[in-house]
DSSP file (Angstrom, degrees, kcal/mol; ACC not computed):
  #  RESIDUE AA STRUCTURE BP1 BP2  ACC     N-H-->O    O-->H-N    N-H-->O    O-->H-N    TCO  KAPPA ALPHA  PHI   PSI    X-CA   Y-CA   Z-CA
    1    1 A M     >        0   0    0      0, 0.0     4,-2.0     0, 0.0     5,-0.2   0.000 360.0 360.0 360.0 -35.8    0.0    0.0    0.0
    2    2 A G  H  >  +     0   0    0      1,-0.2     4,-2.2     2,-0.2     5,-0.1   0.886 360.0  48.6 -63.1 -39.7    2.9    2.4    0.8
    3    3 A S  H  > S+     0   0    0      1,-0.2     4,-2.2     2,-0.2    -1,-0.2   0.838 108.8  54.6 -70.7 -30.4    4.3    2.1   -2.8
    4    4 A R  H  > S+     0   0    0      2,-0.2     4,-2.3     1,-0.2    -2,-0.2   0.909 108.9  47.2 -66.5 -42.4    0.8    2.7   -4.2
    5    5 A I  H  X S+     0   0    0     -4,-2.0     4,-2.6     2,-0.2     5,-0.2   0.916 111.9  50.6 -65.1 -43.9    0.4    5.9   -2.3
    6    6 A R  H  X S+     0   0    0     -4,-2.2     4,-2.6     1,-0.2    -2,-0.2   0.908 110.2  50.4 -60.6 -41.3    3.9    7.1   -3.3
    7    7 A K  H  X S+     0   0    0     -4,-2.2     4,-2.4     1,-0.2    -1,-0.2   0.917 111.3  47.8 -62.4 -43.8    3.1    6.3   -6.9
    8    8 A M  H  X S+     0   0    0     -4,-2.3     4,-2.3     2,-0.2    -2,-0.2   0.888 112.2  49.3 -65.2 -39.8   -0.2    8.3   -6.7
    9    9 A L  H  X S+     0   0    0     -4,-2.6     4,-2.3     2,-0.2    -2,-0.2   0.913 110.2  51.5 -65.3 -41.7    1.6   11.3   -5.0
   10   10 A T  H  X S+     0   0    0     -4,-2.6     4,-1.4     1,-0.2    -2,-0.2   0.943 111.9  46.2 -59.9 -47.6    4.3   11.2   -7.7
   11   11 A I  H  < S+     0   0    0     -4,-2.4    -1,-0.2     1,-0.2    -2,-0.2   0.889 114.0  48.8 -62.6 -39.2    1.7   11.3  -10.4
   12   12 A A  H  X S+     0   0    0     -4,-2.3     4,-0.5     1,-0.2    -1,-0.2   0.830 113.0  47.2 -70.6 -31.5   -0.2   14.1   -8.7
   13   13 A L  H  X S+     0   0    0     -4,-2.3     4,-2.5     1,-0.2     5,-0.2   0.673  90.9  80.3 -86.7 -17.1    2.9   16.2   -8.1
   14   14 A I  H  X S+     0   0    0     -4,-1.4     4,-2.4     1,-0.2     5,-0.2   0.937  93.7  46.9 -59.7 -48.9    4.3   16.0  -11.7
   15   15 A P  H  > S+     0   0    0      0, 0.0     4,-2.1     0, 0.0    -1,-0.2   0.891 112.6  51.3 -60.7 -36.3    2.0   18.7  -13.2
   16   16 A L  H  X S+     0   0    0     -4,-0.5     4,-1.6     1,-0.2    -2,-0.2   0.913 110.5  48.2 -65.2 -41.4    2.7   21.0  -10.2
   17   17 A A  H  X S+     0   0    0     -4,-2.5     4,-0.6     1,-0.2    -1,-0.2   0.886 110.5  51.7 -66.3 -38.5    6.5   20.5  -10.6
   18   18 A L  H >< S+     0   0    0     -4,-2.4     3,-0.7     1,-0.2    -1,-0.2   0.889 109.1  49.8 -67.3 -37.7    6.2   21.2  -14.4
   19   19 A C  H >< S+     0   0    0     -4,-2.1     3,-0.7     1,-0.2    -1,-0.2   0.846 108.7  53.2 -67.7 -32.9    4.3   24.4  -13.8
   20   20 A A  H 3< S+     0   0    0     -4,-1.6    -1,-0.2     1,-0.2    -2,-0.2   0.593  96.6  70.3 -78.7  -9.5    6.8   25.6  -11.2
   21   21 A C  T <<  +     0   0    0     -3,-0.7    -1,-0.2    -4,-0.6     2,-0.2  -0.003  59.8 149.2-101.6  29.3    9.7   25.1  -13.7
   22   22 A T    <   -     0   0    0     -3,-0.7    -3,-0.1     1,-0.1     5,-0.0  -0.459  47.6-124.0 -63.0 127.4    9.0   27.9  -16.1
   23   23 A S     >  -     0   0    0     -2,-0.2     4,-1.8     1,-0.1     5,-0.1  -0.252  13.2-115.1 -73.6 161.8   12.3   29.0  -17.4
   24   24 A E  H  > S+     0   0    0      1,-0.2     4,-2.3     2,-0.2     5,-0.2   0.863 118.4  56.0 -63.0 -35.8   13.6   32.6  -17.1
   25   25 A L  H  > S+     0   0    0      2,-0.2     4,-2.9     1,-0.2     5,-0.2   0.913 104.4  52.3 -62.1 -43.1   13.5   32.7  -20.9
   26   26 A D  H  > S+     0   0    0      1,-0.2     4,-2.5     2,-0.2    -1,-0.2   0.891 109.6  49.9 -61.5 -37.9    9.8   31.8  -20.9
   27   27 A K  H  X S+     0   0    0     -4,-1.8     4,-2.5     2,-0.2    -1,-0.2   0.918 111.2  48.0 -65.9 -43.1    9.1   34.6  -18.5
   28   28 A V  H  X S+     0   0    0     -4,-2.3     4,-2.4     2,-0.2    -2,-0.2   0.928 113.8  47.3 -62.2 -45.5   11.0   37.1  -20.6
   29   29 A R  H  X S+     0   0    0     -4,-2.9     4,-2.7     1,-0.2     5,-0.2   0.924 112.3  49.9 -62.2 -45.4    9.1   36.0  -23.7
   30   30 A G  H  X S+     0   0    0     -4,-2.5     4,-2.6    -5,-0.2    -2,-0.2   0.909 111.1  48.4 -60.7 -44.4    5.8   36.1  -21.9
   31   31 A Q  H  X S+     0   0    0     -4,-2.5     4,-2.7     2,-0.2     5,-0.2   0.911 112.1  49.5 -63.0 -43.7    6.5   39.6  -20.6
   32   32 A F  H  X S+     0   0    0     -4,-2.4     4,-2.9     2,-0.2    -2,-0.2   0.944 112.4  46.8 -60.9 -48.0    7.5   40.8  -24.1
   33   33 A I  H  X S+     0   0    0     -4,-2.7     4,-2.7     2,-0.2     5,-0.2   0.910 112.8  49.6 -62.7 -43.1    4.4   39.3  -25.7
   34   34 A D  H  X S+     0   0    0     -4,-2.6     4,-2.0    -5,-0.2    -1,-0.2   0.934 114.5  44.4 -60.4 -47.0    2.1   40.8  -23.0
   35   35 A N  H  X S+     0   0    0     -4,-2.7     4,-0.8     2,-0.2    -2,-0.2   0.908 113.6  50.7 -64.6 -41.9    3.6   44.2  -23.4
   36   36 A C  H ><>S+     0   0    0     -4,-2.9     5,-1.4    -5,-0.2     3,-1.0   0.932 111.8  46.8 -62.2 -47.1    3.6   44.0  -27.2
   37   37 A M  H ><5S+     0   0    0     -4,-2.7     3,-1.8     1,-0.3    -1,-0.2   0.833 104.8  60.6 -65.9 -32.8   -0.1   43.0  -27.2
   38   38 A S  H 3<5S+     0   0    0     -4,-2.0    -1,-0.3     1,-0.3    -2,-0.2   0.712  98.8  58.5 -69.0 -17.3   -1.0   45.8  -24.7
   39   39 A S  T <<5S-     0   0    0     -3,-1.0    -1,-0.3    -4,-0.8    -2,-0.2   0.410 129.4 -97.2 -89.8   2.0    0.3   48.3  -27.3
   40   40 A G  T < 5S+     0   0    0     -3,-1.8    -3,-0.2     1,-0.3    -2,-0.1   0.421  78.5 135.3 103.9  -1.2   -2.3   46.9  -29.8
   41   41 A A      < -     0   0    0     -5,-1.4    -1,-0.3     1,-0.1    -2,-0.1  -0.537  60.7-104.2 -80.1 147.0   -0.3   44.4  -31.8
   42   42 A P     >  -     0   0    0      0, 0.0     4,-2.1     0, 0.0     3,-0.4  -0.353  28.1-117.4 -65.8 150.2   -1.7   41.0  -32.6
   43   43 A K  H  > S+     0   0    0      1,-0.2     4,-2.8     2,-0.2     5,-0.2   0.876 113.7  57.3 -58.1 -39.1   -0.3   38.1  -30.6
   44   44 A S  H  > S+     0   0    0      1,-0.2     4,-2.0     2,-0.2    -1,-0.2   0.885 107.6  47.1 -62.6 -38.1    1.0   36.4  -33.7
   45   45 A N  H  > S+     0   0    0     -3,-0.4     4,-2.6     2,-0.2    -1,-0.2   0.897 112.1  50.7 -68.0 -39.8    3.1   39.5  -34.6
   46   46 A C  H  X S+     0   0    0     -4,-2.1     4,-2.3     2,-0.2     5,-0.2   0.918 111.2  47.8 -64.9 -42.8    4.4   39.7  -31.0
   47   47 A K  H  X S+     0   0    0     -4,-2.8     4,-2.1     1,-0.2    -1,-0.2   0.916 112.2  50.1 -63.1 -42.5    5.4   36.1  -31.0
   48   48 A C  H  X S+     0   0    0     -4,-2.0     4,-2.2    -5,-0.2    -2,-0.2   0.936 110.4  50.2 -60.8 -46.5    7.1   36.5  -34.4
   49   49 A A  H  X S+     0   0    0     -4,-2.6     4,-2.4     1,-0.2    -2,-0.2   0.907 110.8  46.9 -62.0 -44.3    9.0   39.6  -33.1
   50   50 A I  H  X S+     0   0    0     -4,-2.3     4,-2.4     1,-0.2    -1,-0.2   0.854 110.4  54.9 -69.5 -31.8   10.3   38.0  -30.0
   51   51 A D  H  X S+     0   0    0     -4,-2.1     4,-2.2    -5,-0.2    -2,-0.2   0.926 110.2  46.0 -62.0 -42.9   11.4   34.9  -32.1
   52   52 A K  H  X S+     0   0    0     -4,-2.2     4,-1.9     2,-0.2    -2,-0.2   0.894 112.4  49.8 -69.0 -39.5   13.4   37.2  -34.4
   53   53 A L  H  X S+     0   0    0     -4,-2.4     4,-3.2     1,-0.2     5,-0.4   0.896 110.9  50.4 -64.4 -38.3   14.9   39.0  -31.4
   54   54 A Q  H  X S+     0   0    0     -4,-2.4     4,-2.4     1,-0.2    -2,-0.2   0.882 107.2  53.8 -66.7 -37.3   15.8   35.7  -29.9
   55   55 A D  H  < S+     0   0    0     -4,-2.2    -1,-0.2     2,-0.2    -2,-0.2   0.896 115.9  40.6 -60.4 -39.1   17.4   34.7  -33.2
   56   56 A H  H  < S+     0   0    0     -4,-1.9    -2,-0.2     1,-0.1    -1,-0.2   0.948 129.9  24.2 -75.0 -50.5   19.5   37.8  -33.1
   57   57 A Y  H  < S-     0   0    0     -4,-3.2     4,-0.5    -5,-0.1    -3,-0.2   0.666 101.8-132.3 -93.0 -17.8   20.4   37.9  -29.4
   58   58 A G     X  -     0   0    0     -4,-2.4     4,-2.2    -5,-0.4     5,-0.2   0.025  33.7 -73.5  81.5 162.7   20.1   34.3  -28.4
   59   59 A E  H  > S+     0   0    0      1,-0.2     4,-2.0     2,-0.2     5,-0.2   0.944 134.4  44.5 -58.2 -50.8   18.3   32.8  -25.4
   60   60 A Q  H  > S+     0   0    0      1,-0.2     4,-2.5     2,-0.2    -1,-0.2   0.828 109.6  57.9 -66.2 -30.5   20.9   33.9  -22.9
   61   61 A G  H  > S+     0   0    0     -4,-0.5     4,-2.5     2,-0.2    -1,-0.2   0.922 106.4  47.2 -65.3 -44.0   21.1   37.3  -24.6
   62   62 A L  H  X S+     0   0    0     -4,-2.2     4,-2.2     2,-0.2    -2,-0.2   0.909 113.3  49.1 -64.0 -41.1   17.4   38.0  -24.0
   63   63 A V  H  X S+     0   0    0     -4,-2.0     4,-2.5     1,-0.2    -2,-0.2   0.912 111.4  49.8 -63.9 -41.9   17.7   36.8  -20.4
   64   64 A A  H  X S+     0   0    0     -4,-2.5     4,-2.6     2,-0.2    -2,-0.2   0.897 108.7  52.0 -63.8 -41.1   20.7   39.0  -19.9
   65   65 A I  H  X>S+     0   0    0     -4,-2.5     4,-1.6     1,-0.2     5,-0.5   0.926 111.4  48.0 -61.6 -43.2   19.0   42.1  -21.4
   66   66 A N  H  <5S+     0   0    0     -4,-2.2    -2,-0.2     1,-0.2    -1,-0.2   0.916 112.1  48.6 -63.8 -42.4   16.1   41.5  -19.0
   67   67 A R  H  <5S+     0   0    0     -4,-2.5    -2,-0.2     1,-0.2    -1,-0.2   0.892 109.8  51.9 -65.0 -39.2   18.3   41.1  -16.0
   68   68 A Q  H  <5S-     0   0    0     -4,-2.6    -1,-0.2    -5,-0.2    -2,-0.2   0.819  99.9-138.7 -68.7 -29.7   20.3   44.3  -16.8
   69   69 A G  T  <5S+     0   0    0     -4,-1.6    -3,-0.1    -5,-0.2    -4,-0.1   0.457  74.4  73.2  85.8  -0.6   17.1   46.3  -17.1
   70   70 A Y  S   <S-     0   0    0     -5,-0.5    -2,-0.1     0, 0.0    -1,-0.1  -0.996  78.6-119.2-145.5 143.5   18.2   48.2  -20.1
   71   71 A P        -     0   0    0      0, 0.0     5,-0.0     0, 0.0    -5,-0.0  -0.348  33.4 -99.0 -80.6 160.1   18.5   47.2  -23.7
   72   72 A P    >   -     0   0    0      0, 0.0     3,-1.9     0, 0.0     4,-0.4  -0.258  44.0 -97.5 -68.8 166.5   21.7   47.2  -25.8
   73   73 A S  T 3  S+     0   0    0      1,-0.3     4,-0.3     2,-0.1     3,-0.3   0.765 122.7  48.5 -60.8 -27.8   22.3   50.2  -28.1
   74   74 A D  T 3> S+     0   0    0      1,-0.2     4,-2.6     2,-0.1    -1,-0.3   0.385  82.5  98.2 -94.5   6.1   21.0   48.3  -31.2
   75   75 A F  H <> S+     0   0    0     -3,-1.9     4,-2.9     1,-0.2     5,-0.2   0.914  80.3  50.7 -61.8 -46.0   17.8   47.0  -29.6
   76   76 A A  H  > S+     0   0    0     -4,-0.4     4,-2.4    -3,-0.3    -1,-0.2   0.917 113.0  47.3 -58.9 -43.0   15.5   49.6  -31.0
   77   77 A E  H  > S+     0   0    0     -4,-0.3     4,-2.5     2,-0.2    -1,-0.2   0.928 112.9  48.2 -64.4 -44.9   16.8   49.0  -34.5
   78   78 A Q  H  X S+     0   0    0     -4,-2.6     4,-2.6     1,-0.2    -2,-0.2   0.886 112.2  49.4 -64.0 -38.1   16.5   45.2  -34.1
   79   79 A L  H  X S+     0   0    0     -4,-2.9     4,-2.8     2,-0.2     5,-0.2   0.910 110.3  51.0 -66.5 -42.3   12.9   45.6  -32.8
   80   80 A F  H  X S+     0   0    0     -4,-2.4     4,-2.2    -5,-0.2    -2,-0.2   0.931 112.6  45.7 -59.0 -48.0   12.0   47.9  -35.7
   81   81 A V  H  X S+     0   0    0     -4,-2.5     4,-2.1     2,-0.2    -2,-0.2   0.927 114.1  48.5 -62.4 -46.8   13.4   45.4  -38.2
   82   82 A A  H  X S+     0   0    0     -4,-2.6     4,-1.4     1,-0.2    -2,-0.2   0.917 111.0  50.0 -61.5 -44.0   11.6   42.4  -36.4
   83   83 A A  H  X S+     0   0    0     -4,-2.8     4,-0.9     1,-0.2    -1,-0.2   0.901 110.3  50.9 -63.4 -40.5    8.3   44.3  -36.3
   84   84 A G  H  < S+     0   0    0     -4,-2.2     3,-0.5     1,-0.2    -1,-0.2   0.897 111.4  47.6 -62.8 -40.8    8.6   45.1  -40.0
   85   85 A Q  H  < S+     0   0    0     -4,-2.1    -1,-0.2     1,-0.2    -2,-0.2   0.726 113.0  49.7 -72.7 -21.4    9.2   41.5  -40.9
   86   86 A C  H  < S+     0   0    0     -4,-1.4    -1,-0.2    -3,-0.2    -2,-0.2   0.523  79.7 117.1 -98.8  -6.4    6.4   40.3  -38.8
   87   87 A R  S  < S-     0   0    0     -4,-0.9    -3,-0.0    -3,-0.5    -4,-0.0  -0.339  71.4-114.5 -62.8 141.2    3.6   42.5  -40.0
   88   88 A N              0   0    0      1,-0.1    -1,-0.1    -2,-0.0    -2,-0.1  -0.597 360.0 360.0 -73.5 134.4    0.7   40.8  -41.6
   89   89 A P              0   0    0      0, 0.0    -1,-0.1     0, 0.0    -2,-0.1   0.510 360.0 360.0 -66.2 360.0    0.5   41.7  -45.4
């Protein structure tokens, strides 16, 4: 019976553990998408833009930018380019 309870607890706790393990990158991406959408852009455009920024800066680069609290000097230009590439025709 003890092993059955442990098995049930393990199964019950797996989803909780998965939810608690949101990566820092996921948080950065989520914040970007939320802020982007709050400015009126469609979610698909916001996701596209953050994907392009991630292609340029890399995963660790985006996390570092968020941690520093200020963007690098070329960020506005990269964002402008990404937004232009992601606009729906």
